[in-house]
C-alpha positions in Angstrom: 28.7 9.9 70.4 27.9 7.8 67.4 25.1 9.0 65.0 23.3 6.7 62.6 21.6 8.5 59.7 18.8 6.5 58.0 16.7 8.0 55.2 13.1 6.7 55.3 10.5 6.8 52.5 7.3 4.7 52.8 9.0 2.0 55.1 6.1 1.5 57.6 6.5 -2.3 57.4 10.1 -2.3 58.4 10.6 0.7 60.8 10.1 -1.1 64.1 12.1 -4.2 63.2 14.9 -2.1 61.8 15.1 0.0 64.9 15.3 -3.0 67.1 18.1 -4.4 65.0 20.1 -1.2 64.8 19.6 -0.4 68.5 20.8 -3.9 69.4 23.9 -3.6 67.2 24.9 -0.2 68.3 24.5 -0.9 72.0 27.4 -3.3 71.7 29.7 -0.4 70.7 29.7 1.1 74.2 29.3 4.7 73.2 26.5 7.3 73.5 24.4 7.1 70.3 21.5 8.5 68.4 19.6 7.3 65.3 18.6 10.2 63.0 15.7 9.1 60.8 15.0 11.4 57.9 11.4 11.1 56.7 11.6 11.9 53.0 8.0 12.9 52.4 6.6 9.4 53.1 2.9 9.0 52.1 2.3 6.1 54.5 2.4 6.0 58.3 6.2 6.1 58.5 6.3 9.5 60.2 3.7 8.5 62.8 5.7 5.3 63.6 8.9 7.3 63.9 7.3 9.7 66.4 6.0 6.7 68.4 9.5 5.3 68.4 10.8 8.6 69.6 8.4 8.6 72.5 9.6 5.1 73.5 13.3 5.6 72.9 15.1 9.0 73.5 17.9 7.9 71.2 15.7 8.6 68.2 15.9 11.9 66.3 13.2 12.5 63.6 13.8 14.9 60.7 10.7 15.5 58.7 11.3 17.0 55.2 8.8 19.3 53.6 8.4 16.8 50.6 10.1 14.0 48.9 13.6 15.4 48.0 15.2 12.1 47.0 17.8 9.9 48.5 20.7 12.3 48.4 18.5 15.2 49.7 17.5 13.1 52.7 21.1 12.0 53.4 22.3 15.6 53.3 19.6 16.6 55.8 20.7 13.8 58.1 24.4 14.8 57.8 23.5 18.4 58.8 21.4 17.2 61.8 23.7 14.4 63.2 25.7 15.6 66.2 27.9 12.5 66.7 31.7 12.4 66.6 31.2 9.7 64.0 28.3 9.3 61.6 27.1 6.0 60.1 25.1 6.2 56.9 22.8 3.3 55.9 19.5 2.4 54.4 16.7 1.2 56.6 15.6 -1.8 54.5 18.1 -4.3 56.0 20.1 -4.4 52.7 22.8 -2.7 54.8 23.1 -5.2 57.7 23.0 -3.5 61.2 25.4 -6.1 62.6 28.2 -4.5 60.4 28.0 -1.2 62.3 30.2 -2.3 65.2 32.9 -3.2 62.6 32.7 0.3 61.1 33.1 1.8 64.5 36.0 -0.4 65.3 37.8 0.8 62.2 37.1 4.4 63.2 38.5 3.8 66.7 41.6 2.3 65.0 42.2 5.7 63.4 40.2 5.7 60.2 38.4 8.9 59.4 36.4 7.5 56.5 35.2 3.8 56.6 33.8 2.5 53.4 31.6 -0.6 53.4 32.3 -2.5 50.2 30.0 -5.3 49.0 31.6 -8.7 48.8 28.4 -10.1 47.3 25.0 -8.9 46.5 21.6 -10.5 46.7 19.0 -8.9 44.4 15.7 -10.5 43.4 15.3 -7.8 40.6 17.3 -9.6 37.9 17.6 -6.6 35.6 19.2 -4.4 38.4 21.4 -7.4 39.4 22.9 -7.2 35.9 23.0 -3.4 35.6 24.8 -2.6 38.9 28.1 -4.4 38.0 28.0 -2.7 34.6 27.5 0.7 36.1 30.5 0.3 38.5 32.7 -0.9 35.6 31.8 2.2 33.6 32.2 4.5 36.5 35.6 3.0 37.3 36.7 3.5 33.7 35.5 7.1 33.4 36.2 8.5 36.8 39.1 11.0 37.0 40.2 9.7 40.4 39.7 6.4 42.2 36.3 5.8 43.7 35.7 2.5 45.6 33.6 0.3 43.4 30.7 -1.9 44.8 30.2 0.7 47.5 27.0 2.7 48.2 26.2 5.1 51.0 26.8 2.5 53.7 29.8 3.5 55.7 31.1 5.8 58.5 32.4 9.4 58.4 34.4 11.1 61.1 33.1 14.5 62.3 35.9 16.2 60.3 34.9 14.4 57.1 31.2 15.2 57.8 32.0 18.9 58.2 34.0 18.8 54.9 31.1 17.3 53.0 28.5 19.6 54.5 30.6 22.6 53.4 30.3 21.6 49.7 27.7 23.6 47.8 26.9 21.4 44.9 23.3 20.1 44.6 23.7 17.1 42.3 25.6 14.8 44.7 27.0 11.3 44.5 27.9 10.6 48.1 30.3 7.7 47.5 32.3 9.9 45.1 32.3 12.9 47.5 33.4 10.5 50.4 36.4 9.5 48.3 37.1 13.0 47.1 37.4 14.6 50.6 40.2 12.1 51.3 41.4 11.6 54.9 42.6 8.3 56.3 40.3 5.6 54.8 39.7 2.0 55.6 37.4 -0.7 54.0 35.0 -3.1 55.7 33.6 -5.9 53.5 30.1 -7.2 53.9 27.5 -9.3 52.1 24.6 -7.1 50.9 21.2 -8.7 51.5 18.0 -8.3 49.6 15.2 -6.1 51.0 13.6 -7.6 54.1 10.2 -6.5 52.9 8.3 -4.3 50.4 9.7 -3.0 47.1 12.6 -0.7 46.4 11.5 2.9 46.5 13.9 4.2 43.8 12.5 4.1 40.3 14.5 3.1 37.3 14.6 6.7 36.1 15.9 7.8 39.5 18.7 5.3 39.3 19.6 6.6 35.8 19.8 10.1 37.2 21.9 8.8 40.1 24.3 7.2 37.6 24.5 10.3 35.5 25.3 12.4 38.6 28.0 10.0 39.5 29.7 10.1 36.1 29.3 13.8 35.4 30.4 14.9 38.9 33.7 13.1 38.8 34.7 12.7 35.1 35.5 15.1 32.2 36.1 12.2 29.9 32.7 12.5 28.2 33.5 16.1 27.4 36.9 15.1 26.0 35.4 12.5 23.8 35.2 15.1 21.0 39.0 15.3 20.9 39.2 11.5 20.3 36.5 11.7 17.6 38.3 14.7 16.0 41.6 12.8 15.8 39.8 9.8 14.2 38.0 12.0 11.6 41.2 13.8 10.7 43.1 10.5 10.4 40.3 9.3 8.0 40.6 12.6 6.1 44.3 12.0 5.6 43.7 8.4 4.5 41.1 9.4 2.0 43.4 12.1 0.6 46.2 9.5 0.1 43.8 7.2 -1.7 42.7 10.0 -4.0 46.3 10.6 -5.0 47.3 7.0 -5.6 44.1 5.8 -7.2 44.3 5.0 -11.0 40.6 5.2 -11.6 39.3 8.6 -13.0 36.2 8.4 -10.7 37.7 7.1 -7.4 39.9 10.2 -6.8 36.8 12.4 -6.8 35.0 10.2 -4.4 38.0 9.9 -2.1 38.5 13.7 -2.3 34.9 14.4 -1.2 35.2 11.9 1.6 38.4 13.5 2.8 36.7 16.9 2.8 33.8 15.6 4.8 36.0 13.9 7.3 38.2 17.0 7.6 35.2 19.3 8.1 33.8 17.0 10.7 37.1 16.7 12.5 37.5 20.5 12.7 33.9 20.8 14.1 34.6 18.1 16.7 37.9 19.8 17.6 36.0 23.0 18.3 33.4 21.1 20.4 36.3 19.6 22.4 37.7 23.0 23.1 34.3 24.3 24.2 33.9 21.2 26.4 37.2 22.0 28.1 36.1 25.5 28.9 32.6 24.2 30.0 34.3 21.8 32.4 36.2 24.6 34.0 33.1 26.8 34.3 31.4 23.7 35.9 34.3 23.5 38.4 33.9 27.2 39.4 30.1 26.9 39.8 30.4 23.9 42.1 32.9 25.8 44.2 34.8 22.8 45.5 37.8 23.9 47.6 41.2 23.4 46.1 42.3 21.4 49.2 41.2 20.3 52.6 43.6 20.5 55.6 43.5 17.5 57.8 45.8 19.1 60.5 48.6 21.5 61.1 51.6 20.6 63.2 54.1 23.1 64.6 57.5 22.4 66.2 56.9 25.0 68.9 54.0 27.1 70.2 53.2 29.8 67.6 50.5 32.5 67.3 48.3 31.1 64.6 45.5 33.7 64.7 46.7 35.3 61.5 45.9 32.3 59.4 42.7 31.5 61.3 43.7 28.0 62.6 43.5 26.9 66.2 45.2 23.7 67.1 43.1 21.0 68.8 39.8 21.7 67.1 40.0 18.8 64.7 38.2 20.9 62.1 39.2 20.8 58.4 39.7 24.2 56.7 39.5 24.7 52.9 41.8 27.3 51.3 41.2 28.8 47.9 43.9 30.4 45.9 42.8 33.7 44.4 
């Protein structure tokens, strides 16, 4: 079965047309399917329209959240509800084209466990966001501690094994494209042209996008914490330089000024060094609080039949197991 997870927030003008489009696209796949719509506290008639769709089409699953929990909250609820062997994640505003879904499924059938949809181009009538998105991806690419596909949002496909791995993670501040890359597994890329919204206005506020960007950077990079080490090195280098100037200067006044400057830079450098050390420990505490596993097992292969009950693995389940070293 193929599951399609679609978060919905105040999308009454697009729900029916989107469902017609996604149903038409996924019918071409030739698999059993379901569409899991997650109503994220909509204040319009979105929930009513979804229930009407469900009465007309048994492929529709409706998840109604208790309030608006945000984009990542709705996606997480959809991942926990979806029952398919593969799960497609996409937005319901036609920016993620439904006609790309068969290509994602084809890559999955070819052996990929994670299929990332990467934007080849992007249409955006909001000119400020059109400028900020490329800047964000460049910053994220420079700061991230491991490779995250750039120009990629939530649109993509996850194998059941990858879905189970992401569902097992306990962290609340999630950046799904980063988690999708972090869990690993065999990955492929499908390129597409991202369209503008088919109707209405974007539901994410500018502040919500800022928080999303901060979650992305702080969840996958310690470089901001380690910035104190760089600043400490620069301050100490300036302290040494000022000290040398105070020794070689012929003026009776300049040595005093250079000496004071050297003392200030040295003191600031030591303070920044201490902050850098604290940042390193804080980063390790953050790791422990998030509780990400040290590794995920894709599969175990034996040369001959063995009793594997002692390690809690059963061959043929296709389930990833996380092991933590005490």
